[in-house]
Structures are given as structure tokens and as C-alpha cells.
MIFIGU-210709 format. One record per residue (C-alpha): chain; residue in one letter; residue number from 1; x, y, z. Coordinates in steps of 0.25 Angstrom, whole numbers, always signed. Example, Ala and Ser with C-alpha at 12.3 -4.5 7.8 and 13.67 -1.06 7.14 Angstrom:
REM MIFIGU-210709
   ch   aa     i      xx      yy      zz
    A    A     1     +49     -18     +31
    A    S     2     +55      -4     +29
//
This chain:
REM MIFIGU-210709
   ch   aa     i      xx      yy      zz
    A    X     1    +651    -180    -173
    A    X     2    +661    -172    -165
    A    X     3    +655    -159    -160
    A    X     4    +666    -151    -166
    A    X     5    +665    -156    -180
    A    X     6    +662    -146    -191
    A    X     7    +649    -150    -196
    A    X     8    +645    -138    -205
    A    X     9    +652    -133    -217
    A    X    10    +657    -119    -219
    A    X    11    +654    -110    -231
    A    X    12    +668    -113    -236
    A    X    13    +666    -128    -235
    A    X    14    +653    -126    -242
    A    X    15    +660    -118    -253
    A    X    16    +670    -130    -255
    A    X    17    +663    -138    -265
    A    X    18    +661    -126    -275
    A    X    19    +676    -123    -273
    A    X    20    +680    -137    -276
    A    X    21    +671    -136    -289
    A    X    22    +678    -124    -293
    A    X    23    +692    -129    -290
    A    X    24    +690    -142    -298
    A    X    25    +684    -133    -310
    A    X    26    +696    -123    -310
    A    X    27    +707    -133    -307
    A    X    28    +711    -127    -294
    A    X    29    +718    -140    -289
    A    X    30    +733    -143    -286
    A    X    31    +737    -150    -299
    A    X    32    +730    -140    -308
    A    X    33    +736    -128    -300
    A    X    34    +750    -134    -301
    A    X    35    +748    -136    -316
    A    X    36    +742    -122    -319
    A    X    37    +753    -115    -311
    A    X    38    +765    -123    -315
    A    X    39    +776    -128    -306
    A    X    40    +783    -115    -305
    A    X    41    +771    -106    -302
    A    X    42    +765    -117    -292
    A    X    43    +778    -116    -285
    A    X    44    +777    -101    -284
    A    X    45    +763    -103    -277
    A    X    46    +770    -113    -267
    A    X    47    +780    -102    -264
    A    X    48    +769     -92    -262
    A    X    49    +773     -83    -274
    A    X    50    +760     -78    -279
    A    X    51    +764     -70    -292
    A    X    52    +768     -82    -301
    A    X    53    +755     -89    -297
    A    X    54    +747     -77    -299
    A    X    55    +753     -75    -313
    A    X    56    +750     -90    -317
    A    X    57    +736     -90    -311
    A    X    58    +732     -78    -320
    A    X    59    +732     -87    -332
    A    X    60    +724     -99    -325
    A    X    61    +710     -94    -326
    A    X    62    +701     -99    -314
    A    X    63    +712    -107    -308
    A    X    64    +721     -95    -308
    A    X    65    +710     -87    -301
    A    X    66    +709     -98    -290
    A    X    67    +724     -98    -289
    A    X    68    +725     -83    -287
    A    X    69    +713     -83    -278
    A    X    70    +716     -95    -269
    A    X    71    +731     -97    -269
    A    X    72    +736     -82    -271
    A    X    73    +725     -75    -264
    A    X    74    +723     -65    -275
    A    X    75    +710     -56    -275
    A    X    76    +703     -59    -288
    A    X    77    +690     -54    -295
    A    X    78    +678     -61    -289
    A    X    79    +673     -65    -303
    A    X    80    +686     -73    -306
    A    X    81    +685     -80    -293
    A    X    82    +671     -83    -295
    A    X    83    +674     -90    -308
    A    X    84    +685     -98    -302
    A    X    85    +678    -102    -290
    A    X    86    +664    -106    -297
    A    X    87    +655    -112    -292
    A    X    88    +660    -107    -278
    A    X    89    +653     -94    -276
    A    X    90    +662     -82    -272
    A    X    91    +652     -76    -262
    A    X    92    +652     -90    -255
    A    X    93    +667     -91    -255
    A    X    94    +668     -77    -249
    A    X    95    +658     -81    -238
    A    X    96    +665     -94    -236
    A    X    97    +678     -87    -233
    A    X    98    +686     -92    -245
    A    X    99    +686     -79    -252
    A    X   100    +686     -64    -248
    A    X   101    +682     -52    -256
    A    X   102    +692     -41    -260
    A    X   103    +685     -30    -266
    A    X   104    +680     -36    -279
    A    X   105    +689     -47    -278
    A    X   106    +690     -60    -270
    A    X   107    +701     -67    -264
    A    X   108    +704     -80    -256
    A    X   109    +701     -79    -241
    A    X   110    +707     -94    -240
    A    X   111    +718    -102    -246
    A    X   112    +712    -113    -254
    A    X   113    +722    -121    -263
    A    X   114    +722    -135    -270
    A    X   115    +733    -145    -265
    A    X   116    +736    -159    -268
    A    X   117    +739    -166    -255
    A    X   118    +741    -180    -262
    A    X   119    +727    -183    -266
    A    X   120    +724    -173    -276
    A    X   121    +719    -158    -274
    A    X   122    +713    -154    -261
    A    X   123    +709    -139    -259
    A    X   124    +713    -133    -246
    A    X   125    +708    -121    -238
    A    X   126    +716    -113    -229
    A    X   127    +718     -99    -224
    A    X   128    +726     -90    -233
    A    X   129    +741     -89    -229
    A    X   130    +751     -78    -232
    A    X   131    +758     -85    -243
    A    X   132    +752     -76    -254
    A    X   133    +748     -64    -246
    A    X   134    +753     -59    -232
    A    X   135    +743     -62    -221
    A    X   136    +743     -64    -206
    A    X   137    +738     -78    -202
    A    X   138    +726     -79    -192
    A    X   139    +726     -87    -180
    A    X   140    +717     -97    -186
    A    X   141    +724     -97    -200
    A    X   142    +722    -111    -207
    A    X   143    +735    -115    -213
    A    X   144    +735    -121    -227
    A    X   145    +743    -132    -232
    A    X   146    +757    -129    -228
    A    X   147    +770    -136    -227
    A    X   148    +766    -143    -214
    A    X   149    +753    -148    -219
    A    X   150    +760    -154    -231
    A    X   151    +771    -160    -223
    A    X   152    +760    -167    -214
    A    X   153    +753    -171    -227
    A    X   154    +765    -178    -232
    A    X   155    +768    -184    -219
    A    X   156    +755    -190    -216
    A    X   157    +752    -205    -219
    A    X   158    +741    -207    -229
    A    X   159    +738    -222    -227
    A    X   160    +723    -224    -227
    A    X   161    +716    -222    -213
    A    X   162    +702    -221    -207
    A    X   163    +703    -208    -199
    A    X   164    +712    -196    -199
    A    X   165    +713    -184    -190
    A    X   166    +719    -171    -195
    A    X   167    +722    -164    -182
    A    X   168    +722    -149    -184
    A    X   169    +717    -149    -198
    A    X   170    +720    -135    -202
    A    X   171    +716    -133    -216
    A    X   172    +713    -148    -217
    A    X   173    +724    -152    -226
    A    X   174    +728    -164    -218
    A    X   175    +714    -168    -216
    A    X   176    +711    -167    -231
    A    X   177    +723    -175    -234
    A    X   178    +719    -186    -224
    A    X   179    +706    -188    -232
    A    X   180    +715    -195    -242
    A    X   181    +719    -206    -232
    A    X   182    +709    -205    -221
    A    X   183    +694    -210    -221
    A    X   184    +690    -200    -211
    A    X   185    +697    -187    -208
    A    X   186    +696    -178    -196
    A    X   187    +702    -164    -195
    A    X   188    +702    -155    -183
    A    X   189    +706    -141    -180
    A    X   190    +704    -131    -169
    A    X   191    +704    -120    -180
    A    X   192    +690    -118    -185
    A    X   193    +695    -111    -197
    A    X   194    +704    -123    -201
    A    X   195    +692    -132    -200
    A    X   196    +684    -122    -208
    A    X   197    +694    -123    -219
    A    X   198    +697    -138    -218
    A    X   199    +682    -140    -219
    A    X   200    +681    -132    -232
    A    X   201    +694    -140    -237
    A    X   202    +687    -153    -235
    A    X   203    +674    -149    -242
    A    X   204    +683    -143    -254
    A    X   205    +690    -156    -255
    A    X   206    +677    -164    -253
    A    X   207    +683    -171    -241
    A    X   208    +676    -176    -228
    A    X   209    +685    -172    -216
    A    X   210    +680    -171    -202
    A    X   211    +684    -158    -196
    A    X   212    +683    -155    -181
    A    X   213    +686    -143    -173
    A    X   214    +694    -143    -160
    A    X   215    +707    -142    -153
    A    X   216    +718    -153    -155
    A    X   217    +711    -166    -152
    A    X   218    +698    -162    -146
    A    X   219    +690    -164    -159
    A    X   220    +694    -179    -160
    A    X   221    +695    -183    -146
    A    X   222    +693    -198    -144
    A    X   223    +694    -201    -159
    A    X   224    +705    -209    -166
    A    X   225    +711    -208    -180
    A    X   226    +719    -217    -189
    A    X   227    +728    -205    -193
    A    X   228    +730    -191    -187
    A    X   229    +737    -180    -194
    A    X   230    +741    -167    -188
    A    X   231    +748    -154    -191
    A    X   232    +745    -147    -178
    A    X   233    +749    -133    -174
    A    X   234    +763    -137    -170
    A    X   235    +771    -124    -171
    A    X   236    +780    -124    -159
    A    X   237    +780    -111    -151
    A    X   238    +773    -104    -139
    A    X   239    +759    -107    -135
    A    X   240    +751     -98    -144
    A    X   241    +741     -99    -156
    A    X   242    +744     -89    -167
    A    X   243    +739     -98    -178
    A    X   244    +731    -111    -175
    A    X   245    +737    -119    -187
    A    X   246    +751    -118    -180
    A    X   247    +750    -114    -166
    A    X   248    +744    -124    -155
    A    X   249    +744    -115    -143
    A    X   250    +754    -125    -137
    A    X   251    +768    -121    -133
    A    X   252    +780    -127    -141
    A    X   253    +777    -140    -147
    A    X   254    +764    -142    -138
    A    X   255    +755    -144    -151
    A    X   256    +764    -156    -156
    A    X   257    +765    -162    -142
    A    X   258    +750    -161    -141
    A    X   259    +747    -167    -155
    A    X   260    +757    -178    -154
    A    X   261    +753    -183    -140
    A    X   262    +738    -182    -143
    A    X   263    +737    -188    -157
    A    X   264    +740    -203    -152
    A    X   265    +726    -202    -145
    A    X   266    +720    -200    -159
    A    X   267    +726    -211    -166
    A    X   268    +718    -224    -169
    A    X   269    +726    -237    -167
    A    X   270    +737    -237    -178
    A    X   271    +733    -223    -181
    A    X   272    +744    -213    -186
    A    X   273    +747    -198    -185
    A    X   274    +755    -189    -193
    A    X   275    +758    -175    -187
    A    X   276    +767    -163    -189
    A    X   277    +773    -158    -176
    A    X   278    +784    -149    -170
    A    X   279    +792    -150    -158
    A    X   280    +802    -142    -150
    A    X   281    +816    -146    -149
    A    X   282    +820    -142    -135
    A    X   283    +835    -140    -131
    A    X   284    +840    -153    -125
    A    X   285    +827    -161    -128
    A    X   286    +826    -172    -140
    A    X   287    +814    -168    -148
    A    X   288    +811    -183    -150
    A    X   289    +809    -184    -135
    A    X   290    +800    -172    -135
    A    X   291    +790    -177    -146
    A    X   292    +790    -192    -141
    A    X   293    +786    -187    -127
    A    X   294    +773    -182    -133
    A    X   295    +768    -196    -137
    A    X   296    +761    -206    -128
    A    X   297    +769    -218    -123
    A    X   298    +760    -229    -130
    A    X   299    +753    -231    -143
    A    X   300    +760    -222    -152
    A    X   301    +771    -223    -163
    A    X   302    +777    -210    -167
    A    X   303    +786    -206    -178
    A    X   304    +791    -192    -176
    A    X   305    +799    -185    -187
    A    X   306    +806    -172    -185
    A    X   307    +807    -165    -199
    A    X   308    +813    -152    -195
    A    X   309    +819    -144    -183
    A    X   310    +817    -128    -183
    A    X   311    +825    -119    -175
    A    X   312    +816    -109    -167
    A    X   313    +819     -97    -174
    A    X   314    +816    -103    -188
    A    X   315    +804    -110    -182
    A    X   316    +797     -97    -177
    A    X   317    +801     -89    -189
    A    X   318    +794     -99    -198
    A    X   319    +781    -100    -191
    A    X   320    +781     -85    -190
    A    X   321    +781     -84    -205
    A    X   322    +771     -95    -206
    A    X   323    +761     -86    -199
    A    X   324    +764     -75    -208
    A    X   325    +773     -67    -199
    A    X   326    +785     -60    -203
    A    X   327    +796     -63    -193
    A    X   328    +801     -48    -195
    A    X   329    +788     -42    -190
    A    X   330    +787     -38    -175
    A    X   331    +775     -47    -172
    A    X   332    +783     -59    -178
    A    X   333    +795     -56    -170
    A    X   334    +787     -55    -157
    A    X   335    +781     -69    -160
    A    X   336    +794     -75    -164
    A    X   337    +800     -70    -151
    A    X   338    +789     -76    -142
    A    X   339    +790     -89    -150
    A    X   340    +805     -91    -150
    A    X   341    +805     -87    -135
    A    X   342    +795     -98    -132
    A    X   343    +804    -108    -139
    A    X   344    +817    -103    -132
    A    X   345    +811    -104    -118
    A    X   346    +808    -119    -121
    A    X   347    +822    -122    -126
    A    X   348    +817    -125    -140
    A    X   349    +828    -126    -150
    A    X   350    +821    -131    -162
    A    X   351    +807    -136    -167
    A    X   352    +805    -149    -173
    A    X   353    +795    -152    -184
    A    X   354    +790    -165    -190
    A    X   355    +780    -176    -191
    A    X   356    +774    -185    -180
    A    X   357    +768    -199    -184
    A    X   358    +761    -207    -174
    A    X   359    +755    -221    -174
    A    X   360    +746    -227    -164
    A    X   361    +752    -241    -160
    A    X   362    +749    -251    -149
    A    X   363    +761    -250    -140
    A    X   364    +771    -240    -134
    A    X   365    +774    -227    -141
    A    X   366    +785    -227    -151
    A    X   367    +792    -215    -156
    A    X   368    +802    -212    -167
    A    X   369    +806    -197    -168
    A    X   370    +816    -193    -178
    A    X   371    +821    -183    -187
    A    X   372    +818    -182    -202
    A    X   373    +824    -169    -205
    A    X   374    +830    -174    -218
    A    X   375    +823    -173    -232
    A    X   376    +813    -185    -234
    A    X   377    +803    -190    -244
    A    X   378    +789    -186    -241
    A    X   379    +779    -191    -237
    A    X   380    +781    -196    -223
    A    X   381    +767    -201    -221
    A    X   382    +769    -214    -227
    A    X   383    +783    -215    -220
    A    X   384    +776    -213    -207
    A    X   385    +767    -225    -209
    A    X   386    +779    -234    -214
    A    X   387    +787    -229    -201
    A    X   388    +775    -234    -192
    A    X   389    +775    -248    -200
    A    X   390    +790    -250    -198
    A    X   391    +789    -246    -184
    A    X   392    +778    -256    -181
    A    X   393    +787    -267    -187
    A    X   394    +798    -263    -178
    A    X   395    +788    -262    -166
    A    X   396    +783    -276    -169
    A    X   397    +798    -282    -169
    A    X   398    +803    -273    -158
    A    X   399    +802    -283    -147
    A    X   400    +808    -295    -155
    A    X   401    +821    -292    -162
    A    X   402    +820    -306    -168
    A    X   403    +809    -301    -177
    A    X   404    +818    -291    -183
    A    X   405    +829    -300    -185
    A    X   406    +820    -310    -191
    A    X   407    +815    -300    -201
    A    X   408    +820    -297    -215
    A    X   409    +822    -283    -220
    A    X   410    +824    -275    -233
    A    X   411    +830    -262    -236
    A    X   412    +820    -251    -240
    A    X   413    +822    -248    -255
    A    X   414    +824    -233    -252
    A    X   415    +835    -236    -242
    A    X   416    +850    -233    -247
    A    X   417    +863    -235    -241
    A    X   418    +872    -223    -242
    A    X   419    +886    -221    -239
    A    X   420    +893    -208    -238
    A    X   421    +908    -206    -241
    A    X   422    +917    -195    -240
    A    X   423    +931    -193    -245
    A    X   424    +942    -196    -235
    A    X   425    +957    -199    -233
    A    X   426    +955    -212    -240
    A    X   427    +944    -209    -250
    A    X   428    +929    -210    -248
    A    X   429    +926    -214    -234
    A    X   430    +911    -218    -229
    A    X   431    +906    -208    -220
    A    X   432    +892    -213    -218
    A    X   433    +882    -224    -223
    A    X   434    +868    -223    -221
    A    X   435    +855    -230    -225
    A    X   436    +846    -220    -232
    A    X   437    +831    -222    -235
    A    X   438    +828    -214    -248
    A    X   439    +813    -212    -246
    A    X   440    +803    -207    -235
    A    X   441    +811    -201    -223
    A    X   442    +824    -204    -230
    A    X   443    +830    -210    -217
    A    X   444    +845    -212    -216
    A    X   445    +852    -222    -206
    A    X   446    +867    -222    -205
    A    X   447    +872    -236    -207
    A    X   448    +885    -244    -207
    A    X   449    +890    -256    -216
    A    X   450    +884    -266    -207
    A    X   451    +870    -260    -208
    A    X   452    +871    -259    -223
    A    X   453    +875    -273    -224
    A    X   454    +863    -277    -215
    A    X   455    +853    -270    -225
    A    X   456    +860    -276    -237
    A    X   457    +855    -289    -233
    A    X   458    +840    -284    -231
    A    X   459    +834    -289    -244
    A    X   460    +821    -294    -248
    A    X   461    +827    -308    -248
    A    X   462    +836    -305    -236
    A    X   463    +838    -312    -223
    A    X   464    +832    -309    -209
    A    X   465    +838    -298    -202
    A    X   466    +845    -308    -192
    A    X   467    +852    -315    -203
    A    X   468    +857    -302    -209
    A    X   469    +862    -298    -196
    A    X   470    +869    -311    -194
    A    X   471    +876    -311    -207
    A    X   472    +880    -296    -205
    A    X   473    +886    -299    -192
    A    X   474    +893    -312    -197
    A    X   475    +899    -304    -209
    A    X   476    +904    -293    -199
    A    X   477    +909    -301    -188
    A    X   478    +909    -316    -192
    A    X   479    +900    -319    -181
    A    X   480    +885    -319    -177
    A    X   481    +878    -306    -174
    A    X   482    +879    -301    -160
    A    X   483    +867    -296    -152
    A    X   484    +872    -282    -153
    A    X   485    +874    -283    -168
    A    X   486    +860    -288    -170
    A    X   487    +854    -277    -161
    A    X   488    +862    -266    -169
    A    X   489    +856    -272    -182
    A    X   490    +842    -272    -176
    A    X   491    +843    -258    -172
    A    X   492    +847    -254    -186
    A    X   493    +836    -262    -193
    A    X   494    +826    -256    -184
    A    X   495    +830    -242    -187
    A    X   496    +830    -244    -202
    A    X   497    +817    -251    -202
    A    X   498    +811    -239    -194
    A    X   499    +815    -229    -205
    A    X   500    +811    -238    -216
    A    X   501    +825    -241    -222
    A    X   502    +823    -256    -221
    A    X   503    +810    -264    -219
    A    X   504    +807    -278    -213
    A    X   505    +801    -288    -223
//
């Protein structure tokens, strides 16, 4: 057993079984909570507006007590809280750090809420944020399930695997989710408080998760995993640590570089990784080249998807507010000045954010880095696995174009041919034609009539690609297809296969 594994339960974890009993009895679960509050009031809760929620909770009995206590942070009479939390003992809850006394009342000292992450209700511990009451976040603050966590959840493949590593587990949300598809789940973190809360969360949900304390990859040195998920402290800025959940102590995008370059060593053969990352856009430098340089030359296939690009001013202001700071206050302005100066001296004109998918392969590293800044259909997790499957086929036929020419293809049912016309001097004039995949990433490829005719022949009972190309060439020129015509067609087919608009049969 690793020397840094947490082998003893905390009082909070020991309290968890009684809390679970109380929550099941009262109906403190995701579905009941939504039904009891109703869509409008539940939306107010999501918008961090306590008054509508408080008004509704007053008529919900013991469930209302738990809503006010654990979701709104209200101080309530001990007698009411004791009844709602029974059989959990109030004194034990105070000693364990879940509650704190406020005169004759008690209030929550932690955030504890039900969530449905796709496999029914799971209860998640985290630190209180400033959503309902203004507060300053401590350095070791443990973030709850925010938008970044939810984005990674939706973007993570959930095909069954043996072993899963949640690198930088935080409150444990990715690790808890991983128990739905992984046989053995390990979570690591340098933050002792995060591991304390993740341990309690695992006990509360009756889940078996290995939790290890240590920096970066130290706790799992020498081990390999079938899947790695990571939501590291990737915030881009100067080398400092104000909050461990977001700051790595590494300058600029050093945290993303460290994780992306090191995770390949953690992957078992055929293993995959899904990570959130951020990278700087440096004046005169292609971001794709920057991120690609972080990967080894051999053994990895990478799909890097840039979802957003923020200008430095917006980026800094957003993260200042995330820490509970008002950009109008002197302290916040001082931090903003240092932060923006650190970006400026490094010629940073933007910060990219997105997903990085890796797969361990036996061969030279292959990288596709592309923008996906348009709207798309969640989740991306299954799409990542399909991308790797399509890429494996392309890799298998890459050395012999005849294999592609001998293959039959069919158009994906979600692929549409769109033509855009605008009024002109002689009526409607076509401006662009494109192939549009209507699901998943919703890729679009501009096309022409020749390509459209080629795809029209791709049917379940259709001809091999070589025959389609020859028929198309003869129809256009009255002669056989030239090597240049065949090469151009092959290039188009490869691109459409890679994005899933057509499929080999």
C-alpha cells in the first residue's frame, strides 16, 4: 500500500452513513428537490437568488429545513436541524466540521448538496462559496461542482475500463463519476482539505475510491491507468498560489504543459485521457504549435479541441470575481495590475481554453489540434472515442491509398448538404455549399458540386471509392481519373472520415 494513502477515516466520513440515512428519509435528493421547488424556484437557486428558494422551503417541512441549512446557509434552531438530520447527531456534526453553532442556532460550515451526474443522486461535500453570502475564499478552499467540473464530466468518455485516475480530485466529483464506468478509481490531490472532503463524499455515497495525497504525479509514480481524467489548476497567470484549486505556482500555462506532457507516462496500452487545459496565445505564434510541442514524439494520439479564447482583460476580471474579489476594490486592482503585466511582458494576446484527449498508441505521435468554438451537442466524451476509432482506421490505411480506394463508404445519417443563396443581379446566386454534420461537434466542411456528387454515390449498396471516382471523372471530363484527381478526392474523403461525416463500411 502506498505510504501516502489515507488509511484512517475522519469524523466527517464516519458521520456520513447517518447523513445518508437522513437524506434518504427526508428526500434530500436531486429529483425530489427539483419537484418540491418547481422549475422556476429551482432556477432561482441556480441563479444564486436565495429569497424565492427560502420562501418555497418554508412549506416543505424537514426537506425545507435541509434546503435552508445546506443550500442557503441559513442559521436555524438546533431542534429543527436535529429533527431533519436524525439519526445524525448535532454535536457530532459540529465536531466533524459539518455544522457550526451560532448562539442557539446552528448553520452549515460546509456545502453539501445532491446532484445527478448521470447515474442518480450523489451527494457532494465542498467548501462554502460566496454564492449566497459574501465571503473570502481561503488558500486551500475546495471548490464545489462548478461549470468547469460539469464540462469535464460531459466531455469524459464513459466506456467501461479497469482503472481510472482522477488527477487533482478536489471535492472528488470526477472520481465519484468515474465509479460508474471504472472498476478501480484513484484520486490524488496535494490539498489535504480536498482529500478530507472527497473521503467524506465517497463514504456518503457508499463508494470505494482510493485517495492519495501528494503533488502532481508523485502519488502514482510507476503506475499505469486505463483512463486519466484531470481538471488541474490551469489558470494562466504569474507564478503564484492564491487558491490551490486554480493556481499551480507555475507561470503562464506551465500547469497545462506539465500535465499534458506527463500524462502519457501514466497511460496503459490503449489507455485514454480527458483533460481540461488552458494555453496562451502569444503574438506571432500558432497555439497549435505550442500545445503540440508539449507531447512526446512517440506513443500518443492527441485530439486537442479549443472551445474558447479570452482576451487578457476579460480573463483576469473573470478569475478575480471567481475568488470573491470586487475588481473595484484596491486589493483586486493591485492583483489585476500584476496579473496583466505578467501577461503583457510575455506577449500574451489571448488565452485559449478547451479539452485535450490522449490515447496511448504503438507508433509515432499523431496530433490534431482544432477549434470548436461554435455551438455543439454535448457530450463530447463518446465523440472522443469515436474520433480515435476513425483515426485508427485512417492510420491503418495511411501507407496504402489502394486500401482506401477499395473501400466502400456511406454518408452519416446526420450529414446534410446545405447551399446558401443570396439575391444577385440575375436572381438567387449560390454563395457557398457545405456539408454539415447535425450532431456531436457539428462539423462543417465547405464543398463543391464534384464532392457533393461523390457523396451521392456513397450508399449502403454503393460502389468502391475507386469506381465512384472513375465515374465522376468520366462524367466531368469524358476521360479516366488523373492521379491529381484521385489524390484530391482521397484528401477530401480522409477529412470527412476524420470528422465523422462519412464512414468506411
